[in-house]
N, C-alpha and C positions, 0 to 999 in steps of 0.2 A: 279270614277276612273280618270276622265279627269278634268284637270284644266280649269276653265272657263276663257274667255278673249281672245282677238285676239292680241297677242303680235307679233311684227315684228320679223322675223327670224334672221336678221342681221341689223346693223345700216344702215338706209337709204333705206331698202328694203321693199317691200310690200308682200313678199312671198318667197318661196324657190328659190334659184338661178336656172337657167335653167341647165339641164343636157347635157353632150355631147351625140352625137348620137351613138358613139361606145359603146359596152357593158362595163359597169364599171369594173374597176380592184379592187381586194381586197385591202383594206387599209393596209399600211405597219406598222410595229412596230414603226418606227421613226415618222410617221405621227400621231400616236395615243398617244405617250408618253405624250404630253402636256394635254391630256384629260382623261387619264385612271383614274379610280376610281369609286366611288359610288355617285349617285345623288338621291335626294329625292324630290318628288312632294309635293304640299301642302296638299294633302289628304293621304300622308303616303306611297305611293308606292316607291319602290327603283329600280333604273336602274343602271346596272353595265356595265362599258366600260372596256374591257380587252385589254391590249397591243397587244396580239396575234391576235386581229381583230374580237372580238366577242362582241355582245350586248346581255344582259340578263335583262328581266323584271321579277322581283321576283313575282309580283302579278299574271300575266297571264302565266308565264313560257315561254314566247316567247324567243327563243334563235336563233340568226341570225348572219350571217357573215356581217361585216361592209365593205362597198365599198366607194372608193374615188370618188370625183368629181374634176372639175377644180379649185375649191375654197378650200383653205387649211383647213378651219374650218367647211366645209360642207361635210357630208357623207350621204350615203343612206343604207337602209336595204331592202331586198326583203321580199316576203311573206313566204318563206321557208328557211331552214337553209343555204343552199349553192346555192340558185338560185337568182341572182341579179335582174332579171326582171320577172314580172313587179315590179316596185318599190312600196314597201309597205309604207315606211315613210322616211322623210328627218330628219337628225340629224344636228343641227347647234349649235356650241359651241361659246359662247361669255362670256368672263371673266370666272366666276365660275358657269355658267348656261348652260344647254342643253335645246334647244327647239326641241321637237319631233312633227313633223307635218305629219299626214296622210290625206287621202282624205276627212275625216269628222271632224277631231278634231286637236287641237293644245294644247300640254302640255308643261309646263315649269318645270324643275327640277333643284335644286341647289345642288352643290357639298357638300357632307357630309365631315365635317372637321375632318377626322381621323388623328391621329398622327402617322407618319411613321418614324421609326428609323432604320438605317442601323447598323447591328451588325456583329460580328465575333464570331463564336461558336467553342471553342476548342474541338477537337475530337481526337481519337487515330490515330496519323499519318496524321492529316489534320486540316486545319482551314476552317470551313464552313461559307461562306458568306451568310447572311440572312437579312430579313426585318421583323420587328415587326410592325404590324398595330394595333393601339389601338383605341377603340371608345372614344367618348367624356366622360369627367368626371374623377374624381380622382381614381375611382375603390374602392376596388380591383375587377378586372374583372376576370371572368373565362377565360381560355386560351386554344388554340388548335394549334397543330403543324400539318401542311399539309405534308404528306409523299408521295413521288413520286411513280408513276407507272413505267412501262417499257418504259420511254421516255428519251430524252437526259438529262433532269434533271435540267433545269434552273427555277428559282422561278417564273418568269413572266407567265409561263404556267398555274399558278393557281390563276390568278387575279379574276376569277369568284367566286371561293370558298372563297377567301379573302373577297369579297364583301358580299357574303351570310352570313358568320359567323360574320363579323364585324357589319353587320346590326342587328344581333341578340344579340349584346352586348359583344361578345367575343374578346379578344386580339388574334391576329393570327400571327403565325410565319411561314414564308416560307423560304426556303434556297436552294441554288444550291447544287446538288449532289457533293460529293467529286470528284475532278478532272474535274469538269464542271463549266462553268460560271466563277465566281470569287473565287470559292473554290479551295483550294490546295488539295494535296493528290493524290493517285492513283485511277483512275476510275475503279471500279470492272467489268464494262460491264453490258449490259442490260439483258443477260441471267441469270435467277434466280438459279444459283447453290447454294448449301448450304452455301458455303463460302461467296459468294456475298451477300446473304440475311442476314447472320450473321453480315457482315460489315455494311450493310444498317440499320439493327436493332440497332446496337451499335451507329451509327450516330443519329438515331431517338431518342434513349435514351438520348444522350448528348444534343440534341436540346430541348427535353422536360424539362430536368433538368435546362437548361439555361433559358427557358421561365418562369419556376416556380420561379426563383430567382429574376425576375423583380419586382420593387417596386409596380407597379400598377396591378400586377397579383396575384390572390388568388392561392397559391401553392397547396391547397387542391382540386382545381377544374380545373386541367389542363388535357388535353387528346389529342387524335390523330384523324386525318382524314386520311384514306388511301384508294386509289382507285386502282382497278385492281391488279397489282403485289404488290402494297402497302397493299393489303389484306393478303399477306403472311408476309410482313415486320412488320406490326403493332402488331399482336398477339405475334410474336417472340420478338419484342422489349419490350413488357409488361412482357413477361416471363423472359427475361434476365435482365431487368432494371425496377423493380417495382417502381411505382410512379404515373402512369397514373390513373386518376379517371374515365375515360370513353373512348369509341372509337366509331367512325362512319366509317363504311366500305361500299364502293360502288363498284358494279360489282366485288366483291372480291371472289376469289376462296377458297373453303374449300377442294378442291381436291388436289392431288399431282401435281407437275409440269408436269410430263409426261402425267397424265390423262388430264390435261388442254390442253396441246399441242396436244394431240391426237384429242380431241374434236374440237379444232380450225382448225386442219389440214383437217377435213372433208369438210370445206368450204373455204379452203385457207385463213383463217383468216377473214372470212366474205365477201370474194370476190364473191362467187358463192354458189348456193344451193347445198346441199350434195347429193351424188348419193345413198348411202345406206339408207335403211329404218331406222326410228328413233330408233326402238327397237334394231336393230343390232348395231347401234352406241353406245347406252347407255350400252349395254352388254359388248362391247369391252372396253369402258372407265372404267366400274366397275372392269374389270379383270386386268387392268394395274395399279399397285401401285408403279411404279418406280419414281425416282426423289425426290426432297425435299417433305417431308410429313409434313403438318401443324398440324397433329393431336395432337402431344404432346403439342404444344402451345395452340391449341384450347381447349384441355382438361383442361389446367391450367387457361384459360381465365375466370376471375371472376368479372371483372368490367362491369358496364352497357354498352352494345354494341348494336348499331343500325346497322343492316346489310341489305343493299339493293341489290337485285338481279333483273336483267332484264329477263322477261319471254321469250324474243326472242334473248338472248345473243348467238352469234356465236363464242365467244372466251372462255367463262366460261360455263361449263355444269351445268346450273341452277338446273335442276331436281335432279342431283346427289348431288349438294351442299345442296339443301334443305333436302335431305335424311340424309346427314351427320350431318347437324346442328340440325335437329329434333331429331336424335338418341342420341345426347349429353344430352338432357333433361336439358338444362341450362336456368333457368328463367331470367338470366341476359341478354340473347341475344334476341333482338326483330328483327324478320325477316320480311322484307317488300318486296313484289314482285311488280315490276313496269312493265308496258307494253312497254318495251324499248329494244333496243339492248345494246351492251356493253357500248356505250358512253352516256347512260341515255337519249338519244333522243327517243321520241315516234316513234316507227318503227315497223310495223306489221310483217316484215320479218327478221329484224336484220341484213340485208345485208348492207355493207358500202354504196353502191350506193343509197339505200333508206334513209340513214341518210341525204343525201343532200336534200331530199324532205320532211324532217320532219318540222313541225311547231314549235317545241321547245322541251324543256326538259319535263319530266313527270310532269303534273300539281300538283301531290300530293307530289313531292319531298321536296320542301322547307317547306310546311305546316307540313309534317311528321317530319322533323328535328326539327322544332320549337316546336311542341307539345311534342315530345320525350325529347328534351332538358329541357323544363319546367318540365316535369314529374320526371326527375332525378336531378333537381336543378342546372342546369348549364346555364339557360337563363331565 
């Protein structure tokens, strides 16, 4: 896993620069823009640097916040997701390489030469600003469109997923939500009303069709990735705009909007442990069928679908989602349960405060995607 050799971390240095005595601050987007992307070590591991300030090692699933130092090309990561100290490793960027140094080893990884193209996607009443990231080679590549959850909706939020899928050989399209970032149109809002979800589904369909038309993309192997609220959007998009060949859904609800909100409300969205007993909470959620109901779209869903749920999710009622999906008796849906909270971080309680102390994403996450993608012919 580790690259042999003792390469210097920066020109003229004999090791990592000294750190300031004050606790390090999280790296800013501007400070990471020159370095974001994917890097590969000589033994085939992939490291992803996200502009939002995250580091991901695909091999061991380490997922950490990146912290700044007094040197612009030198950063650090801690041992846990949002704990800067003690420092676990130093990250030093020189030209198109990253040198990662911890207490025992030094690894060098080189930037992967993905082709990135800025695009504008015509949608109903909007122009969606997006980026297509293509792996090396002429293709045709399978393609995947990343669909937003309930966040503000700018494409750089999904740099980690771009790195994951591009490393598996897929062309990846990310875009700003309508009315957000560089996209035009009216922003429907974050709350998943039926009208808002229909708008997001139509935009997703437009994005998928756009990606399928690219010369280096195989139009018969394009699909969606959707997380959280995107788990409602993606099946609806496939129902309204057939053309997707597959879907990957993470922390995705199969319950109605009100059921999901009721479950999240018991813990204030993961802020605190619930007061009622588990059986009482589950019974109340099962009894509430209000809000947008994904069942018609799920009943119609016929494409190969990989569906991840976190066993400790405080936002999505995993137990009930499992019941719903199992009762559908759909062999095209592969359900995978991970020992995580809503954010896919390994977390025994699912509480947001414990996300900060997580060592990383579920170790089985990327291998499961890779194996499933190979099994359905998209990687």
